VEXDREN-2710 file (C-alpha; in Angstrom, 1 decimal):
% VEXDREN-2710
k/r/px/py/pz
1/MET/11.9/-19.4/77.5
2/CYS/11.4/-21.6/80.6
3/GLY/10.8/-21.8/84.3
4/ILE/13.7/-23.2/86.4
5/VAL/13.9/-24.6/89.9
6/GLY/16.5/-26.2/92.1
7/TYR/17.6/-27.0/95.6
8/SER/20.8/-28.3/97.4
9/GLY/21.2/-31.5/99.1
10/ALA/19.9/-35.0/98.7
11/LYS/16.8/-35.6/96.7
12/ILE/13.5/-35.2/98.4
13/ASP/11.1/-37.6/96.8
14/GLY/8.7/-35.8/94.4
15/LEU/9.8/-32.2/95.3
16/VAL/11.2/-31.1/91.9
17/PRO/8.0/-32.3/90.1
18/ARG/5.9/-30.4/92.7
19/MET/8.0/-27.3/92.1
20/LEU/7.7/-27.6/88.4
21/ASN/3.9/-28.2/88.5
22/GLN/3.6/-24.8/90.1
23/ILE/5.1/-23.2/87.0
24/ARG/3.8/-25.4/84.2
25/HIS/2.3/-22.4/82.6
26/ARG/5.8/-21.0/82.0
27/GLY/6.8/-24.1/80.0
28/PRO/4.1/-26.4/78.7
29/ASP/6.2/-27.9/75.9
30/ASP/8.9/-29.9/77.7
31/ASP/10.5/-30.5/81.1
32/GLY/13.6/-32.1/82.5
33/GLU/15.5/-32.9/85.7
34/TYR/19.0/-33.4/86.9
35/SER/19.9/-35.1/90.2
36/ASP/23.1/-35.9/92.0
37/GLU/24.1/-36.1/95.7
38/ARG/24.6/-32.3/96.0
39/VAL/21.9/-30.6/93.9
40/GLN/18.6/-31.2/92.3
41/LEU/17.6/-29.2/89.2
42/GLY/14.5/-28.9/87.1
43/MET/13.0/-26.9/84.2
44/VAL/9.8/-26.5/82.2
45/ARG/10.3/-25.3/78.6
46/LEU/8.3/-23.0/76.3
47/SER/9.9/-23.9/73.0
48/ILE/11.0/-20.8/71.0
49/ILE/14.3/-21.5/69.3
50/ASP/15.4/-24.9/68.0
51/LEU/12.1/-26.5/69.0
52/SER/13.4/-30.1/68.9
53/GLY/17.0/-29.6/70.1
54/GLY/16.8/-27.2/73.1
55/HIS/15.9/-29.7/75.8
56/GLN/17.2/-28.9/79.3
57/PRO/19.1/-29.5/81.5
58/MET/21.8/-29.3/78.9
59/ALA/25.4/-30.5/79.5
60/ASN/28.8/-29.8/78.0
61/ASP/30.6/-32.6/76.1
62/ASP/31.8/-34.5/79.1
63/GLY/28.8/-33.8/81.3
64/SER/30.7/-31.9/83.9
65/VAL/28.7/-28.7/83.5
66/GLN/24.9/-28.7/83.5
67/VAL/22.7/-25.6/82.7
68/ILE/19.1/-24.7/83.1
69/PHE/18.0/-21.3/81.9
70/ASN/14.9/-19.1/81.5
71/GLY/15.0/-16.5/78.8
72/GLU/16.5/-15.8/75.4
73/ILE/20.1/-15.0/74.2
74/PHE/19.4/-12.7/71.3
75/ASN/23.0/-12.6/70.0
76/TYR/23.4/-16.4/70.1
77/ILE/24.1/-16.6/66.4
78/GLU/27.1/-14.2/66.6
79/LEU/28.2/-15.7/69.9
80/ARG/28.1/-19.2/68.4
81/ALA/30.3/-18.1/65.5
82/GLU/32.8/-16.6/67.9
83/LEU/32.9/-19.9/69.9
84/GLU/33.2/-22.1/66.8
85/ALA/36.2/-20.0/65.8
86/LYS/37.8/-21.0/69.1
87/GLY/37.2/-24.7/68.4
88/TYR/33.9/-25.4/70.1
89/HIS/31.5/-27.9/68.4
90/PHE/27.7/-27.5/68.7
91/LYS/25.2/-30.3/68.7
92/THR/22.1/-28.1/68.5
93/SER/20.9/-24.8/67.1
94/SER/19.7/-23.7/70.6
95/ASP/20.8/-20.5/72.3
96/THR/21.1/-22.6/75.5
97/GLU/24.2/-24.4/74.1
98/THR/26.0/-21.0/73.6
99/ILE/25.7/-20.4/77.4
100/ILE/27.6/-23.6/78.2
101/HIS/30.5/-23.0/75.8
102/ALA/30.7/-19.3/76.7
103/TYR/31.0/-20.3/80.3
104/GLU/33.7/-22.9/79.5
105/GLU/35.6/-20.3/77.5
106/TYR/35.2/-17.1/79.5
107/GLY/34.5/-18.4/83.1
108/VAL/32.4/-16.5/85.6
109/SER/32.5/-13.3/83.5
110/PHE/30.8/-15.0/80.5
111/ALA/27.5/-13.2/81.1
112/HIS/29.0/-10.0/79.7
113/LYS/29.0/-11.8/76.3
114/LEU/25.3/-12.3/76.4
115/ASN/22.8/-9.8/74.9
116/GLY/19.5/-11.1/76.2
117/MET/17.1/-11.6/79.1
118/PHE/17.8/-14.5/81.4
119/ALA/18.0/-16.3/84.7
120/ILE/20.7/-18.9/84.4
121/ALA/21.8/-21.7/86.7
122/LEU/25.1/-23.6/86.0
123/TRP/26.2/-26.6/88.0
124/ASP/29.9/-27.0/87.6
125/ARG/31.4/-30.3/88.8
126/ARG/34.8/-29.9/87.1
127/ASP/36.4/-29.4/90.5
128/LYS/35.3/-32.7/92.1
129/ARG/36.4/-31.6/95.6
130/GLU/34.2/-28.5/95.6
131/PRO/31.6/-28.4/92.8
132/LYS/29.7/-25.1/92.6
133/LEU/26.4/-23.7/91.4
134/LEU/26.4/-20.3/89.6
135/VAL/23.2/-18.4/89.2
136/TYR/22.8/-15.2/87.2
137/ARG/20.0/-12.6/86.6
138/ASP/20.1/-10.4/83.5
139/ARG/21.3/-6.8/83.5
140/PHE/17.9/-5.1/84.0
141/GLY/15.9/-7.9/85.6
142/VAL/13.7/-8.8/82.7
143/LYS/13.6/-12.4/84.0
144/PRO/13.0/-13.1/87.7
145/LEU/14.9/-15.3/90.0
146/PHE/14.0/-16.0/93.7
147/TYR/16.0/-17.9/96.3
148/SER/16.1/-19.0/99.9
149/ASN/18.7/-20.3/102.3
150/ALA/16.1/-21.7/104.7
151/GLY/17.4/-24.7/106.5
152/GLY/21.0/-23.8/105.7
153/GLY/20.8/-24.9/102.1
154/LEU/19.7/-23.3/98.8
155/ILE/16.3/-23.3/97.2
156/PHE/15.7/-21.3/94.0
157/GLY/13.1/-20.8/91.3
158/SER/11.6/-18.6/88.6
159/GLU/8.6/-17.9/90.8
160/ILE/8.1/-17.6/94.6
161/LYS/5.5/-20.4/94.6
162/THR/8.1/-22.9/93.6
163/ILE/10.3/-22.1/96.7
164/LEU/7.3/-22.4/99.0
165/CYS/7.0/-26.1/98.1
166/HIS/10.2/-26.8/100.1
167/PRO/9.4/-28.0/103.6
168/ALA/12.1/-25.8/105.1
169/VAL/10.6/-22.5/103.9
170/SER/8.4/-20.5/106.2
171/ARG/5.5/-18.4/105.0
172/GLU/6.1/-15.8/107.7
173/LEU/5.5/-12.2/106.4
174/ASP/8.5/-9.9/105.9
175/SER/7.7/-6.6/107.7
176/GLY/10.2/-4.6/105.6
177/ALA/8.6/-5.9/102.4
178/LEU/5.1/-4.8/103.5
179/SER/6.4/-1.4/104.6
180/HIS/7.9/-0.9/101.1
181/TYR/4.8/-2.2/99.4
182/LEU/2.6/0.5/101.1
183/SER/5.0/3.1/99.8
184/LEU/5.9/1.9/96.3
185/ARG/2.9/-0.3/95.4
186/ASN/5.3/-3.1/94.7
187/ILE/7.9/-5.1/96.7
188/PRO/11.4/-4.1/95.7
189/ALA/14.2/-6.7/95.3
190/PRO/15.9/-8.1/97.2
191/PHE/12.8/-8.2/99.4
192/THR/9.8/-10.5/98.8
193/ILE/6.6/-10.6/100.9
194/TYR/8.1/-13.7/102.7
195/ARG/10.9/-13.5/105.2
196/ASP/12.6/-16.6/104.0
197/VAL/12.6/-15.7/100.3
198/ARG/14.7/-13.2/98.5
199/ALA/14.8/-11.9/94.9
200/LEU/18.1/-11.8/93.1
201/LEU/18.8/-8.2/92.0
202/PRO/19.1/-7.2/88.3
203/GLY/22.8/-7.7/87.2
204/GLN/23.4/-9.8/90.3
205/MET/24.7/-13.4/90.6
206/PHE/25.5/-15.8/93.4
207/THR/27.7/-18.9/93.7
208/TRP/26.8/-21.7/96.0
209/SER/28.9/-24.6/97.3
210/ALA/28.3/-26.9/100.2
211/PRO/31.1/-25.5/102.4
212/ASP/30.6/-21.8/101.6
213/GLY/26.9/-21.5/101.1
214/ILE/25.5/-18.5/99.1
215/LYS/27.9/-15.7/98.0
216/LEU/26.3/-12.8/96.3
217/SER/28.0/-10.4/93.9
218/LYS/27.2/-7.8/91.2
219/TRP/28.3/-8.9/87.7
220/TYR/26.8/-5.8/86.0
221/GLN/26.2/-2.2/86.9
222/LEU/24.7/0.3/84.5
223/PRO/27.3/3.0/83.7
224/THR/25.8/6.4/84.5
225/ALA/28.7/8.7/83.8
226/PRO/27.7/11.5/81.4
227/GLN/29.4/11.2/78.0
228/TRP/27.5/13.6/75.8
229/ASN/26.2/17.2/75.8
230/ASP/23.3/19.1/74.2
231/GLN/25.4/19.9/71.1
232/ASP/25.5/16.2/70.3
233/GLU/21.8/16.0/69.7
234/ASN/21.8/15.1/66.0
235/VAL/24.5/12.5/66.4
236/LEU/22.6/11.0/69.3
237/VAL/19.4/10.8/67.3
238/ASP/21.2/8.8/64.7
239/ARG/22.9/6.5/67.2
240/ILE/19.7/5.7/69.2
241/ASP/18.0/4.9/65.9
242/GLU/20.8/2.6/64.8
243/LEU/21.0/0.7/68.0
244/LEU/17.2/0.4/68.5
245/ARG/16.9/-1.0/64.9
246/ASP/19.5/-3.6/65.6
247/ALA/17.9/-4.4/69.0
248/VAL/14.6/-5.1/67.2
249/ARG/16.2/-7.1/64.5
250/ILE/17.9/-9.6/66.8
251/ARG/14.7/-9.9/68.9
252/LEU/12.8/-11.2/65.9
253/ARG/14.9/-14.4/66.0
254/SER/12.2/-17.1/66.7
255/ASP/11.0/-20.4/65.4
256/VAL/7.4/-19.6/66.4
257/ASN/5.0/-16.8/65.5
258/TYR/5.7/-13.3/66.9
259/GLY/3.8/-10.1/67.1
260/ALA/3.9/-6.8/69.1
261/TYR/1.9/-4.9/71.7
262/LEU/0.6/-1.7/70.2
263/SER/-0.8/1.0/72.5
264/GLY/-0.6/3.8/69.9
265/GLY/2.1/5.6/72.0
266/ILE/5.4/6.5/70.6
267/ASP/7.4/3.6/72.2
268/SER/5.3/0.7/71.0
269/SER/4.5/2.4/67.7
270/THR/8.2/2.9/66.9
271/VAL/8.9/-0.7/67.7
272/VAL/6.1/-1.8/65.5
273/ALA/7.3/0.4/62.7
274/ILE/10.9/-1.0/62.8
275/THR/9.5/-4.6/63.2
276/SER/7.5/-4.1/60.1
277/GLU/10.6/-3.2/58.1
278/PHE/12.4/-6.4/59.2
279/SER/9.4/-8.8/59.1
280/PRO/8.8/-10.7/55.9
281/ALA/5.0/-10.9/56.6
282/PRO/2.6/-8.3/58.1
283/VAL/3.3/-7.9/61.8
284/LYS/0.6/-9.1/64.1
285/THR/-0.3/-6.2/66.5
286/PHE/-2.5/-6.2/69.6
287/THR/-4.1/-3.5/71.6
288/LEU/-6.3/-3.5/74.7
289/GLY/-9.5/-1.5/75.0
290/PHE/-11.8/-1.0/78.0
291/ALA/-15.6/-1.2/78.1
292/ASP/-17.3/1.7/79.9
293/SER/-14.0/3.6/80.0
294/PRO/-13.5/7.4/80.2
295/ALA/-13.5/9.3/76.9
296/HIS/-9.8/10.2/77.2
297/LYS/-8.8/6.5/77.0
298/ARG/-8.1/6.4/73.2
299/ASP/-5.3/3.8/72.9
300/ALA/-7.4/1.7/70.5
301/PHE/-8.0/4.7/68.3
302/TYR/-4.4/5.6/67.9
303/ALA/-3.3/2.0/67.7
304/ARG/-5.5/1.6/64.6
305/GLN/-3.8/4.5/63.0
306/VAL/-0.4/3.0/63.4
307/ALA/-1.7/-0.4/62.3
308/GLU/-3.1/1.1/59.1
309/GLN/0.1/3.0/58.4
310/TYR/2.2/-0.1/58.6
311/GLY/-0.3/-2.6/57.2
312/THR/-0.2/-4.8/60.3
313/GLU/-2.6/-7.7/61.1
314/HIS/-4.3/-5.9/63.9
315/HIS/-6.3/-7.3/66.7
316/GLU/-8.2/-5.7/69.6
317/CYS/-9.1/-7.1/73.0
318/VAL/-11.8/-5.4/75.1
319/MET/-12.1/-6.0/78.8
320/SER/-14.6/-4.8/81.3
321/SER/-14.9/-4.1/85.0
322/ALA/-16.6/-7.5/85.4
323/ASP/-13.6/-9.2/83.9
324/LEU/-11.4/-7.5/86.4
325/GLN/-13.6/-8.3/89.3
326/ASN/-14.1/-11.9/88.3
327/GLU/-10.4/-12.7/87.7
328/LEU/-8.6/-10.4/90.1
329/PRO/-7.9/-13.3/92.6
330/ALA/-6.4/-15.4/89.8
331/VAL/-4.1/-12.5/88.8
332/ILE/-3.0/-12.0/92.3
333/ARG/-2.2/-15.8/92.6
334/HIS/0.0/-15.6/89.5
335/LEU/1.9/-12.6/90.9
336/ASP/2.7/-14.5/94.1
337/GLN/2.8/-11.4/96.3
338/PRO/1.0/-8.1/96.8
339/PHE/1.4/-6.0/93.6
340/ALA/-0.7/-2.8/92.9
341/GLY/0.9/-1.9/89.6
342/VAL/-0.4/-2.5/86.1
343/ILE/-2.2/-5.9/85.6
344/SER/-4.1/-5.4/82.3
345/SER/-1.5/-7.4/80.4
346/PHE/-3.0/-10.6/82.0
347/TRP/-6.0/-10.2/79.7
348/LEU/-4.2/-8.9/76.7
349/SER/-1.5/-11.6/76.8
350/ARG/-4.2/-14.3/77.1
351/PHE/-5.9/-12.9/74.0
352/MET/-2.6/-12.7/72.1
353/LYS/-1.6/-16.3/72.8
354/GLN/-4.3/-17.3/70.3
355/PHE/-2.1/-15.8/67.6
356/VAL/1.5/-15.6/68.8
357/THR/4.0/-17.0/71.3
358/VAL/6.5/-14.1/71.2
359/ALA/5.7/-10.4/71.4
360/LEU/7.8/-7.2/71.3
361/SER/6.9/-4.3/73.6
362/GLY/8.0/-0.7/74.1
363/ASP/8.7/-1.2/77.8
364/GLY/11.8/0.4/79.2
365/ALA/11.7/3.6/77.1
366/ASP/9.9/5.6/79.8
367/ASP/12.4/4.6/82.4
368/MET/15.4/5.3/80.2
369/PHE/14.3/8.5/78.5
370/GLY/12.0/10.2/81.1
371/SER/8.2/9.9/80.8
372/TYR/6.5/9.6/84.1
373/GLY/4.8/12.3/86.1
374/HIS/7.6/12.4/88.7
375/HIS/10.2/12.8/85.9
376/ARG/8.5/16.0/84.8
377/LEU/8.9/17.3/88.3
378/VAL/12.7/17.1/88.4
379/TRP/13.6/20.3/86.6
380/PRO/10.9/22.5/88.3
381/LEU/12.0/21.2/91.7
382/ALA/15.6/21.8/90.9
383/ALA/14.8/25.4/89.9
384/LEU/12.8/26.0/93.0
385/ARG/15.7/24.8/95.2
386/ARG/18.2/27.0/93.3
387/ALA/16.0/30.0/93.5
388/ALA/15.4/29.6/97.2
389/GLU/19.2/29.2/97.8
390/GLU/20.0/32.3/95.7
391/ASN/17.2/34.6/96.9
392/GLY/16.7/33.3/100.4
393/SER/13.0/33.9/100.0
394/ALA/9.9/32.5/98.3
395/PRO/11.2/31.6/94.8
396/SER/9.6/32.7/91.5
397/VAL/9.6/29.7/89.1
398/ASP/7.3/29.1/86.2
399/LEU/4.9/26.4/87.3
400/SER/2.3/27.0/84.6
401/PHE/2.4/23.4/83.4
402/PHE/1.2/22.3/86.9
403/LYS/-1.9/24.4/86.8
404/GLY/-3.9/23.8/89.9
405/LYS/-1.1/21.8/91.6
406/GLU/1.4/24.6/92.2
407/ASP/1.1/24.3/96.0
408/PHE/1.7/20.5/95.8
409/VAL/4.9/21.1/93.7
410/ARG/6.2/23.7/96.1
411/SER/5.5/21.4/99.0
412/LEU/7.9/18.9/97.6
413/SER/10.7/21.4/96.9
414/GLY/12.2/21.1/100.4
415/LEU/12.5/17.3/100.2
416/PRO/15.4/15.3/98.8
417/PRO/14.6/13.2/95.7
418/TRP/14.3/9.9/97.5
419/GLU/11.5/11.4/99.7
420/TRP/9.5/13.4/97.1
421/ARG/9.6/10.4/94.8
422/LEU/7.3/8.7/97.3
423/ALA/4.6/11.2/96.5
424/TYR/4.1/9.2/93.3
425/GLY/3.7/5.9/95.1
426/ALA/0.8/5.0/97.4
427/PHE/1.4/6.2/100.9
428/MET/4.2/8.7/101.9
429/GLU/5.7/7.8/105.2
430/HIS/3.7/10.2/107.3
431/GLU/0.5/9.0/105.6
432/ARG/1.5/5.4/106.3
433/ALA/2.0/6.3/109.9
434/ALA/-1.6/7.6/110.1
435/LEU/-2.9/4.4/108.5
436/LEU/-1.3/1.9/110.8
437/THR/-2.7/0.4/114.0
438/GLN/-0.5/-0.2/116.9
439/SER/0.2/-3.7/115.8
440/GLY/0.9/-2.4/112.3
441/HIS/3.4/0.1/113.7
442/GLU/5.1/-2.7/115.7
443/LEU/5.4/-4.9/112.7
444/MET/6.9/-2.2/110.4
445/ASN/8.9/-0.3/113.0
446/GLY/12.2/0.9/111.5
447/ASN/11.5/0.0/107.9
448/GLY/11.5/3.3/106.1
449/THR/11.3/3.3/102.3
450/ALA/13.0/6.7/101.9
451/CYS/16.2/5.4/103.4
452/PHE/16.0/2.4/101.2
453/LEU/15.7/4.6/98.1
454/LYS/18.4/7.0/99.3
455/LYS/21.0/4.2/99.3
456/ILE/20.2/3.3/95.7
457/TYR/20.0/7.0/94.5
458/GLU/23.5/7.6/95.9
459/GLN/24.9/4.7/93.9
460/CYS/24.4/6.8/90.7
461/ASP/27.5/8.5/89.3
462/PRO/27.8/11.8/91.2
463/ARG/28.5/13.6/87.9
464/ALA/25.0/12.7/86.6
465/ASP/22.4/15.5/86.5
466/GLU/19.2/15.5/88.6
467/LEU/17.0/13.9/86.0
468/ASN/19.5/11.0/85.3
469/LYS/19.8/10.3/89.0
470/ILE/16.1/9.9/89.4
471/LEU/16.0/7.8/86.2
472/TYR/18.7/5.6/87.7
473/LEU/16.6/5.2/90.8
474/ASP/13.6/4.1/88.7
475/ILE/15.8/1.8/86.5
476/SER/16.9/0.1/89.8
477/THR/13.5/-0.1/91.4
478/LEU/10.4/0.7/89.4
479/LEU/11.5/-0.9/86.2
480/PRO/12.4/-4.4/87.5
481/ASN/10.0/-4.5/90.4
482/GLU/6.9/-3.2/88.7
483/ILE/7.1/-2.9/84.9
484/LEU/9.2/-6.0/84.2
485/TYR/7.6/-8.0/87.0
486/PHE/4.1/-7.7/85.7
487/ASN/5.4/-8.2/82.1
488/ASP/7.0/-11.5/82.9
489/MET/4.5/-12.9/85.4
490/LEU/1.3/-12.0/83.6
491/SER/2.5/-12.9/80.1
492/MET/4.0/-16.2/81.2
493/ALA/0.8/-17.0/83.0
494/HIS/-0.4/-17.7/79.4
495/SER/2.8/-19.2/78.1
496/MET/3.8/-16.1/76.1
497/GLU/7.2/-14.4/75.9
498/VAL/7.7/-10.6/75.9
499/ARG/10.9/-9.1/74.4
500/THR/11.9/-5.5/75.2
501/PRO/14.2/-3.8/72.5
502/PHE/14.6/-0.6/74.6
503/LEU/16.3/-2.8/77.2
504/ASP/19.0/-4.0/74.9
505/PHE/22.0/-3.1/77.0
506/ARG/23.5/-1.1/74.1
507/VAL/20.4/1.1/73.9
508/ALA/20.2/1.4/77.7
509/GLU/23.9/2.3/78.2
510/LEU/23.6/5.0/75.5
511/ALA/20.5/6.4/77.1
512/ALA/22.1/6.5/80.5
513/SER/25.0/8.6/79.1
514/ILE/22.8/11.3/77.5
515/PRO/22.2/14.5/79.5
516/GLY/18.8/14.9/81.1
517/THR/18.3/18.2/79.2
518/LEU/17.9/16.1/76.1
519/LYS/15.4/13.8/77.7
520/ILE/13.0/16.4/79.1
521/ARG/13.2/19.8/77.4
522/ASP/10.8/22.7/77.9
523/GLY/8.3/20.3/79.5
524/GLN/8.4/17.8/76.6
525/LEU/8.9/14.3/77.8
526/LYS/11.3/11.9/76.1
527/TYR/12.4/14.8/73.9
528/ILE/15.3/13.0/72.1
529/LEU/13.4/9.8/71.7
530/ARG/10.6/11.7/70.1
531/ARG/13.0/12.9/67.5
532/VAL/13.9/9.3/66.7
533/ALA/10.2/8.3/66.7
534/ALA/9.4/11.2/64.3
535/ARG/11.2/9.1/61.6
536/TYR/8.5/6.5/62.0
537/VAL/5.2/7.8/63.3
538/SER/2.8/10.7/62.6
539/ARG/2.8/14.0/64.4
540/GLU/-0.6/13.1/65.9
541/ILE/1.0/10.0/67.6
542/LEU/4.0/12.1/68.8
543/GLU/1.7/14.7/70.4
544/ARG/-0.9/12.5/71.9
545/PRO/-1.2/12.3/75.7
546/LYS/0.5/9.4/77.4
547/GLU/-1.9/6.6/78.4
548/GLY/-0.6/3.0/78.1
549/PHE/-2.7/-0.1/79.0
550/VAL/-3.6/1.3/82.4
551/LEU/-6.9/0.1/83.8
552/PRO/-9.5/2.9/84.4
553/LYS/-9.6/1.9/88.1
554/ASN/-10.9/5.1/89.4
555/THR/-14.0/4.9/87.1
556/TRP/-14.6/1.2/87.7
557/LEU/-14.1/1.2/91.5
558/ARG/-16.8/3.8/91.8
559/ALA/-19.2/2.0/89.5
560/GLY/-19.3/-1.7/88.7
561/MET/-16.8/-2.6/91.4
562/SER/-18.0/-0.4/94.2
563/GLY/-19.6/-3.3/96.0
564/LEU/-16.3/-5.2/95.9
565/LEU/-14.4/-2.2/97.3
566/ASP/-16.7/-1.9/100.3
567/ASN/-16.6/-5.6/100.9
568/VAL/-12.9/-6.2/100.6
569/LEU/-12.0/-3.2/102.9
570/SER/-14.8/-3.7/105.4
571/PRO/-13.8/-3.5/109.1
572/GLU/-14.5/-7.3/109.5
573/ARG/-12.1/-8.3/106.8
574/LEU/-9.4/-5.7/107.8
575/ALA/-9.6/-7.3/111.3
576/ILE/-8.2/-10.6/109.9
577/HIS/-4.7/-9.1/110.2
578/GLY/-5.4/-5.9/112.1
579/TYR/-2.6/-3.8/110.5
580/PHE/-4.8/-0.8/109.3
581/LYS/-7.1/1.5/111.2
582/HIS/-10.6/0.8/109.7
583/GLU/-11.7/4.4/110.4
584/GLU/-8.8/5.7/108.3
585/VAL/-9.6/3.2/105.5
586/ALA/-13.3/4.2/105.6
587/SER/-12.3/7.9/105.4
588/LEU/-10.1/7.2/102.3
589/ILE/-13.0/5.3/100.7
590/ALA/-15.5/8.0/101.3
591/ARG/-13.2/10.7/99.9
592/PHE/-12.4/8.6/96.9
593/VAL/-16.0/7.9/96.1
594/ALA/-16.7/11.6/96.4
595/GLY/-14.3/12.2/93.5
596/ASP/-10.8/12.4/94.9
597/ASP/-8.9/10.6/92.1
598/ALA/-5.6/11.2/93.9
599/LEU/-6.6/8.4/96.3
600/THR/-6.9/5.8/93.6
601/PHE/-3.4/4.3/94.2
602/LYS/-4.0/4.2/98.0
603/ILE/-7.4/2.4/97.7
604/TRP/-6.1/-0.1/95.1
605/THR/-2.9/-0.8/97.1
606/LEU/-5.0/-1.7/100.2
607/MET/-7.5/-3.8/98.2
608/ILE/-4.8/-5.9/96.6
609/PHE/-3.0/-6.5/99.9
610/GLN/-6.3/-7.6/101.5
611/ILE/-7.1/-10.1/98.8
612/TRP/-3.6/-11.4/98.7
613/TYR/-3.4/-11.8/102.5
614/GLU/-6.7/-13.7/102.8
615/GLU/-5.7/-16.0/99.9
616/HIS/-2.2/-16.8/101.2
617/LEU/-2.0/-16.1/105.0
618/GLY/-5.6/-15.6/106.2
619/SER/-6.1/-19.3/107.0
620/GLY/-3.1/-19.2/109.3
621/GLN/-0.6/-20.9/106.9
END
């Protein structure tokens, strides 16, 4: 696990060290640099596997190929044996060395051999006339990679802050990115908040050479063609279990202490249960509790039940609204750009680092098997559309599950999925239009998020059902740009690595081929995954409401943080950039304080942007 940086061209004195100092938290154990007349590379290392032998940059036998890499290759033992059988000799026990020899053997398609999470940069000088740099991001975007062609060259790094060190890179705001942020609460790749910086997409790579510049291509695309039907349910339960168990097994390969997040939900509890079977010692488990939180927040209670069942070494971290208020600017600095998703892992990861360096999580299961509120809407909305088409009048569809929200559900039935999906973000496009000042409209003119989502939605196999299409949309956007983004940035802020067994590509590809009718059935979320989890956890865990480590923001913003809310979104501070109508913002705050919880996402999205803007752009940088 590392942070990597690099740029093209002649060496700029001290630039690589400055870039590396920006991400020292990602790799406090070691660092290294490579320099020639065409490229400059650097890395900082968090030692996980082969603590003494995994130094980077690492070269092949004759030094013609150099590699720097952030992440882990979980199948490196099997891959090493395969390469040794082909005649390759290894000097270390590091997973990094398997990358070099796999590239030598299989060429640009070598990444298909890797089961892992990674951002890899390979400098290949074997063709002396035209050496090239190849940069890869893993299949689902567990590890980040940002780049820029400012000044006509190439600059790249594991975090945006490294790229901003380069004198050619502007800090001018990207209008499309801000537009998408107001809709989605995160900034979707390939956008970043900066016009000059782009994010490599999951499963994407680029080659760079001096004559040709950057050439982007997709090396991996999640297959979404349906392969199973409802009659395969029992077979699928066994197959999911088998693959998930192996995914956990290989993710326990580590030369440092490991543990697991434990929220008491079915995903993390199942991972902990399987980990306990493979671990020779009691698993260290960790949960997050909230001081002054609502009574329904019972993660800690359920986590203790699972910990007791599997005899784990359990630890609890409790954070308060004061912790959030005091350290929110630090969290935003680590995230590099506006981000209004989950941030509680910042506090939990810091607490966990006292005990472990590696932690397994249940992330990815919700996106693969269907668990969010908008996933639950898919079948009712499909039924409403079919009924309207068949009857030509007001449809009669059972919406009893959405008691009190029936009109809201019906209001979405006439919208295509890429539009109604925005109802579960922050601002739908008509709401954003009401929020923006004239200068805000001018800045974001023509940057509609619905069109952006439509293009991605239509990349899914047309044979997939409605639920799998919306899951594909989330796997392509919400998963890498929110879930995995905060997982990486806020755990690595404390030099801790997170591993996600549900995102083993074998598990993910199987999940993508399962019909949606086995994912949400009769209103039950993650139906088939619950059948797998039933082999490991109690009925009480299976039936508990979904929570996760989500901050009780609506409670805290009305109580201990109310002063911060009024201050950050005051007319005076909003005037620093002038994008939002202060009267509209004041109205949102008043309705939120009066008890409208549906406005929480909107309020939080505006607060985060304001704090970020003042920190990064408010001084006129």
